[in-house]
DSSP file (Angstrom, degrees, kcal/mol; ACC not computed):
  #  RESIDUE AA STRUCTURE BP1 BP2  ACC     N-H-->O    O-->H-N    N-H-->O    O-->H-N    TCO  KAPPA ALPHA  PHI   PSI    X-CA   Y-CA   Z-CA
    1    1 A M              0   0    0      0, 0.0     2,-0.2     0, 0.0     5,-0.0   0.000 360.0 360.0 360.0 140.3  -12.4   -0.1   22.3
    2    2 A Y    >>  -     0   0    0      1,-0.1     3,-1.3     0, 0.0     4,-0.6  -0.617 360.0-120.6 -92.5 153.4  -15.5   -2.3   22.1
    3    3 A L  H >> S+     0   0    0      1,-0.3     3,-1.3    -2,-0.2     4,-1.1   0.870 113.9  60.9 -57.9 -37.7  -17.1   -3.4   18.8
    4    4 A S  H 34 S+     0   0    0      1,-0.3    -1,-0.3     2,-0.2     0, 0.0   0.743  96.5  61.8 -63.2 -22.1  -20.3   -1.7   19.9
    5    5 A E  H <4 S+     0   0    0     -3,-1.3    -1,-0.3     1,-0.2    -2,-0.2   0.714 108.0  41.0 -78.3 -20.6  -18.5    1.6   20.1
    6    6 A I  H X< S+     0   0    0     -3,-1.3     3,-1.7    -4,-0.6    17,-0.3   0.561  87.3 113.7-101.9  -9.5  -17.7    1.5   16.3
    7    7 A A  T 3< S+     0   0    0     -4,-1.1    17,-0.2     1,-0.2     3,-0.1  -0.382  81.4  19.1 -61.9 135.5  -21.1    0.2   15.2
    8    8 A G  T 3  S+     0   0    0     15,-2.8    -1,-0.2     1,-0.3     2,-0.2   0.336  90.0 133.3  87.9  -6.7  -22.9    2.8   13.1
    9    9 A K    <   -     0   0    0     -3,-1.7    14,-2.9    63,-0.1    -1,-0.3  -0.552  57.6-119.4 -78.2 141.7  -19.9    4.9   12.2
   10   10 A E  E     -Ab  22  72A   0     61,-2.0    63,-3.5    12,-0.2     2,-0.6  -0.512  18.9-135.6 -75.6 147.3  -19.4    6.0    8.6
   11   11 A I  E     -Ab  21  73A   0     10,-3.1     9,-3.1    61,-0.2    10,-1.0  -0.935  26.1-177.6-106.7 121.9  -16.3    4.8    6.8
   12   12 A V  E     -Ab  19  74A   0     61,-2.7    63,-2.8    -2,-0.6     2,-0.6  -0.966  23.6-132.9-124.4 135.6  -14.6    7.5    4.8
   13   13 A N  E  >  - b   0  75A   0      5,-2.6     4,-2.7    -2,-0.4     5,-0.3  -0.785   8.4-159.4 -89.4 118.4  -11.5    7.2    2.5
   14   14 A L  T  4 S+     0   0    0     61,-3.9    62,-0.2    -2,-0.6    -1,-0.2   0.824  89.7  57.1 -63.5 -33.5   -9.0   10.0    3.2
   15   15 A T  T  4 S+     0   0    0     60,-0.4    -1,-0.2     1,-0.2    61,-0.1   0.904 125.5  15.8 -67.5 -42.9   -7.4    9.4   -0.2
   16   16 A T  T  4 S-     0   0    0     61,-0.2    -2,-0.2     2,-0.1    -1,-0.2   0.589  92.6-126.7-108.7 -14.2  -10.5    9.9   -2.3
   17   17 A G     <  +     0   0    0     -4,-2.7     2,-0.3     1,-0.3    -3,-0.2   0.568  60.5 147.7  75.5   8.9  -12.9   11.6    0.1
   18   18 A E        -     0   0    0     -5,-0.3    -5,-2.6     1,-0.0     2,-0.6  -0.564  51.8-129.2 -83.2 137.8  -15.5    8.9   -0.7
   19   19 A R  E     -A   12   0A   0     -2,-0.3    -7,-0.2    -7,-0.2     3,-0.1  -0.772  26.0-176.8 -81.2 122.3  -18.0    7.6    1.8
   20   20 A L  E     -     0   0A   0     -9,-3.1     2,-0.3    -2,-0.6    -8,-0.2   0.700  46.3 -76.4 -98.1 -22.6  -17.6    3.8    1.6
   21   21 A G  E     -A   11   0A   0    -10,-1.0   -10,-3.1    23,-0.0     2,-0.4  -0.983  48.4 -71.2 155.7-166.2  -20.3    2.6    4.0
   22   22 A V  E >>  -A   10   0A   0     -2,-0.3     3,-2.5   -12,-0.3     4,-0.7  -0.980  41.9-109.6-128.2 137.7  -21.3    2.2    7.6
   23   23 A V  T 34 S+     0   0    0    -14,-2.9   -15,-2.8    -2,-0.4     4,-0.1  -0.546 112.4  48.0 -64.2 125.8  -19.9   -0.2   10.2
   24   24 A G  T 34 S+     0   0    0      2,-0.5    -1,-0.3    -2,-0.4   -17,-0.1  -0.172 105.6  59.9 124.8 -35.0  -22.8   -2.5   10.6
   25   25 A E  T <4 S+     0   0    0     -3,-2.5     2,-0.2     2,-0.1    -2,-0.2   0.572 105.5  58.5 -91.0 -13.8  -23.3   -2.9    6.9
   26   26 A C  S  < S-     0   0    0     -4,-0.7    -2,-0.5    16,-0.1     2,-0.3  -0.644  82.9-118.1-111.0 169.3  -19.8   -4.3    6.6
   27   27 A D  E     -D   41   0B   0     14,-2.6    14,-3.1    -2,-0.2     2,-0.5  -0.776  14.6-140.4-104.3 152.4  -18.1   -7.3    8.1
   28   28 A I  E     -D   40   0B   0     -2,-0.3     2,-0.6    12,-0.2    12,-0.2  -0.965  14.5-143.3-111.7 123.2  -15.0   -7.2   10.4
   29   29 A I  E     -D   39   0B   0     10,-2.7     9,-3.4    -2,-0.5    10,-1.3  -0.774  23.1-170.4 -90.4 123.4  -12.5   -9.9    9.7
   30   30 A V  E     -D   37   0B   0     -2,-0.6     2,-0.5     7,-0.3     7,-0.2  -0.909  28.6-116.6-119.8 139.0  -11.0  -11.1   13.0
   31   31 A D     >  -     0   0    0      5,-3.0     4,-2.4    -2,-0.4     5,-0.1  -0.639  24.7-148.2 -69.9 120.0   -8.0  -13.4   13.6
   32   32 A E  T  4 S+     0   0    0     -2,-0.5    -1,-0.2     1,-0.2    -2,-0.0   0.777  91.8  44.4 -64.4 -27.9   -9.6  -16.4   15.4
   33   33 A V  T  4 S+     0   0    0      1,-0.1    -1,-0.2     3,-0.1    -2,-0.0   0.932 127.1  23.1 -83.9 -49.4   -6.5  -17.1   17.5
   34   34 A T  T  4 S-     0   0    0      2,-0.1    -2,-0.2     1,-0.0     3,-0.1   0.723  91.5-129.9 -92.9 -23.3   -5.5  -13.6   18.6
   35   35 A G     <  +     0   0    0     -4,-2.4     2,-0.1     1,-0.3    -3,-0.1   0.494  56.9 146.8  83.0   2.9   -8.7  -11.8   18.4
   36   36 A D        -     0   0    0     -5,-0.1    -5,-3.0     1,-0.1     2,-0.5  -0.450  55.0-114.6 -72.2 144.2   -7.0   -9.0   16.4
   37   37 A I  E     +D   30   0B   0     -7,-0.2    -7,-0.3     1,-0.2     3,-0.1  -0.689  33.6 179.5 -77.6 127.8   -9.0   -7.2   13.7
   38   38 A L  E     -     0   0B   0     -9,-3.4    24,-2.8    -2,-0.5    25,-0.4   0.809  55.7 -20.7 -97.8 -38.4   -7.4   -8.0   10.3
   39   39 A A  E     -DE  29  61B   0    -10,-1.3   -10,-2.7    22,-0.3     2,-0.5  -0.989  51.7-113.6-163.8 164.0   -9.7   -6.1    7.8
   40   40 A L  E     -DE  28  60B   0     20,-2.7    20,-2.9    -2,-0.3     2,-0.7  -0.950  24.5-153.3-104.9 130.9  -13.0   -4.4    7.1
   41   41 A S  E     -DE  27  59B   0    -14,-3.1   -14,-2.6    -2,-0.5    18,-0.2  -0.913  17.2-170.7-107.7 106.9  -15.0   -6.2    4.4
   42   42 A I  E     - E   0  58B   0     16,-3.4    16,-3.1    -2,-0.7     2,-0.2  -0.871  16.9-136.3-108.1 117.7  -17.2   -3.5    2.8
   43   43 A P  E     - E   0  57B   0      0, 0.0     2,-0.4     0, 0.0    14,-0.2  -0.499  24.4-166.2 -70.6 139.8  -20.0   -4.4    0.3
   44   44 A R  E     - E   0  56B   0     12,-3.9    12,-3.0    -2,-0.2     2,-0.5  -0.982  11.8-152.4-129.3 138.6  -20.1   -2.1   -2.7
   45   45 A E  E     - E   0  55B   0     -2,-0.4     2,-0.4    10,-0.2    10,-0.2  -0.933  15.8-174.5-109.3 133.7  -22.8   -1.7   -5.3
   46   46 A R  E     + E   0  54B   0      8,-1.9     8,-2.5    -2,-0.5     2,-0.3  -0.956  19.3 126.8-126.2 146.5  -21.8   -0.6   -8.8
   47   47 A G        -     0   0    0     -2,-0.4     2,-0.6     6,-0.2     6,-0.2  -0.961  53.4 -99.9 178.8 169.1  -24.0    0.3  -11.7
   48   48 A F  S >  S-     0   0    0     -2,-0.3     3,-2.3     4,-0.2     4,-0.3  -0.939  98.4 -23.3-111.4 116.3  -24.9    2.9  -14.3
   49   49 A L  T 3  S-     0   0    0     -2,-0.6    -1,-0.2     1,-0.3     0, 0.0   0.751 116.1 -67.9  55.2  27.6  -27.9    5.0  -13.5
   50   50 A G  T 3  S+     0   0    0      2,-0.2    -1,-0.3     1,-0.1     3,-0.1   0.562 113.1 114.5  74.8   6.4  -29.2    2.3  -11.2
   51   51 A L  S <  S+     0   0    0     -3,-2.3     2,-0.5     1,-0.2    -2,-0.1   0.860  78.3  29.3 -79.0 -35.4  -29.8   -0.1  -14.2
   52   52 A R        -     0   0    0     -4,-0.3     2,-0.6     2,-0.0    -1,-0.2  -0.989  66.7-168.4-129.5 127.0  -27.2   -2.7  -13.3
   53   53 A K        -     0   0    0     -2,-0.5     2,-0.5    -6,-0.2    -6,-0.2  -0.941   4.8-177.3-118.6 111.8  -26.1   -3.4   -9.8
   54   54 A D  E     -E   46   0B   0     -8,-2.5    -8,-1.9    -2,-0.6     2,-0.6  -0.921  20.5-139.4-104.1 129.2  -23.1   -5.6   -9.2
   55   55 A K  E     +E   45   0B   0     -2,-0.5     2,-0.3   -10,-0.2   -10,-0.2  -0.789  29.2 170.4 -90.4 124.9  -22.2   -6.5   -5.7
   56   56 A E  E     -E   44   0B   0    -12,-3.0   -12,-3.9    -2,-0.6     2,-0.5  -0.897  25.7-134.7-126.6 159.2  -18.5   -6.3   -5.0
   57   57 A V  E     -E   43   0B   0     -2,-0.3     2,-0.6   -14,-0.2   -16,-0.0  -0.972   8.9-156.2-119.8 128.5  -16.7   -6.5   -1.7
   58   58 A L  E     -E   42   0B   0    -16,-3.1   -16,-3.4    -2,-0.5     2,-0.7  -0.909   8.0-157.9-101.5 120.5  -13.8   -4.2   -0.8
   59   59 A E  E     -E   41   0B   0     -2,-0.6   -18,-0.2   -18,-0.2    -2,-0.0  -0.881   9.3-170.8-103.8 111.4  -11.5   -5.6    1.7
   60   60 A V  E     -E   40   0B   0    -20,-2.9   -20,-2.7    -2,-0.7     5,-0.1  -0.891  23.8-123.9-105.5 117.8   -9.5   -2.9    3.5
   61   61 A P  E >   -E   39   0B   0      0, 0.0     3,-2.1     0, 0.0   -22,-0.3  -0.294  18.3-124.3 -59.1 142.7   -6.7   -4.0    5.8
   62   62 A W  G >  S+     0   0    0    -24,-2.8     3,-1.9     1,-0.3   -23,-0.2   0.778 108.0  70.3 -60.3 -27.6   -7.0   -2.8    9.4
   63   63 A R  G 3  S+     0   0    0    -25,-0.4    -1,-0.3     1,-0.3   -24,-0.1   0.674  89.7  64.4 -64.7 -15.6   -3.6   -1.2    9.1
   64   64 A N  G <  S+     0   0    0     -3,-2.1    12,-2.4    11,-0.1     2,-0.5   0.485  74.3 107.3 -86.8  -3.5   -5.2    1.3    6.7
   65   65 A V  E <   +C   75   0A   0     -3,-1.9    10,-0.3    10,-0.2     3,-0.1  -0.654  42.8 175.7 -74.6 123.8   -7.4    2.8    9.4
   66   66 A R  E     +     0   0A   0      8,-2.9     2,-0.3    -2,-0.5     9,-0.2   0.788  59.5   3.7-100.1 -34.3   -6.0    6.2   10.3
   67   67 A K  E     -C   74   0A   0      7,-1.6     7,-3.0     2,-0.0     2,-0.6  -0.981  48.3-155.0-157.2 138.1   -8.5    7.6   12.8
   68   68 A I  E     +C   73   0A   0     -2,-0.3     5,-0.2     5,-0.2     2,-0.1  -0.958  31.1 175.9-114.8 110.9  -11.6    6.5   14.7
   69   69 A G        -     0   0    0      3,-3.1   -60,-0.0    -2,-0.6    -2,-0.0  -0.263  47.2 -85.3-102.4-170.4  -13.7    9.6   15.6
   70   70 A N  S    S+     0   0    0      1,-0.2     3,-0.1    -2,-0.1    -1,-0.0   0.848 123.9  16.2 -65.5 -35.7  -17.0   10.1   17.2
   71   71 A D  S    S+     0   0    0      1,-0.2   -61,-2.0   -62,-0.1     2,-0.3   0.612 125.6  25.3-115.5 -17.9  -19.0    9.8   13.9
   72   72 A M  E     -b   10   0A   0    -63,-0.3    -3,-3.1   -50,-0.1     2,-0.5  -0.952  57.8-128.2-149.0 164.0  -16.7    8.2   11.4
   73   73 A I  E     -bC  11  68A   0    -63,-3.5   -61,-2.7    -2,-0.3     2,-0.5  -0.976  26.8-150.1-112.8 124.3  -13.7    6.0   10.7
   74   74 A I  E     -bC  12  67A   0     -7,-3.0    -8,-2.9    -2,-0.5    -7,-1.6  -0.848  17.6-178.4 -98.4 125.1  -11.1    7.5    8.4
   75   75 A I  E     -bC  13  65A   0    -63,-2.8   -61,-3.9    -2,-0.5     2,-0.5  -0.835  21.8-145.6-116.2 159.9   -9.1    5.1    6.2
   76   76 A E        +     0   0    0    -12,-2.4     2,-0.4    -2,-0.3   -63,-0.1  -0.943  38.8 148.0-124.3 107.5   -6.3    5.7    3.8
   77   77 A Y        -     0   0    0     -2,-0.5     3,-0.3     1,-0.1   -61,-0.2  -0.968  30.2-176.9-149.7 122.6   -6.6    3.3    0.9
   78   78 A E  S    S+     0   0    0     -2,-0.4    -1,-0.1     1,-0.2   -65,-0.0   0.514  70.0  88.1 -97.1  -6.8   -5.7    3.7   -2.8
   79   79 A G        +     0   0    0      2,-0.1     2,-0.4   -21,-0.0    -1,-0.2   0.149  62.1 116.2 -80.5  22.4   -6.9    0.3   -3.9
   80   80 A I              0   0    0     -3,-0.3   -22,-0.0     1,-0.1    -3,-0.0  -0.766 360.0 360.0 -97.4 136.6  -10.4    1.6   -4.5
   81   81 A Y              0   0    0     -2,-0.4    -1,-0.1     0, 0.0    -2,-0.1   0.448 360.0 360.0 -74.3 360.0  -11.8    1.6   -8.0
């Protein structure tokens, strides 16, 4: 699969049903030697009623990816706040 084939897909957590972002807004961490994908680095905004926005990054190991479909990537990850 090419990187261009996963660009624009939504990332959804199977455990919580939460939409985490879109590939293209996140970074893909790649092993420089092997070229293997190690993780997805997903930026997250947190705040109360839009008053405070803290940027956090959620790093999801690639082994937690369960399915890549036509429109979305399904992950299974419990380490989400």
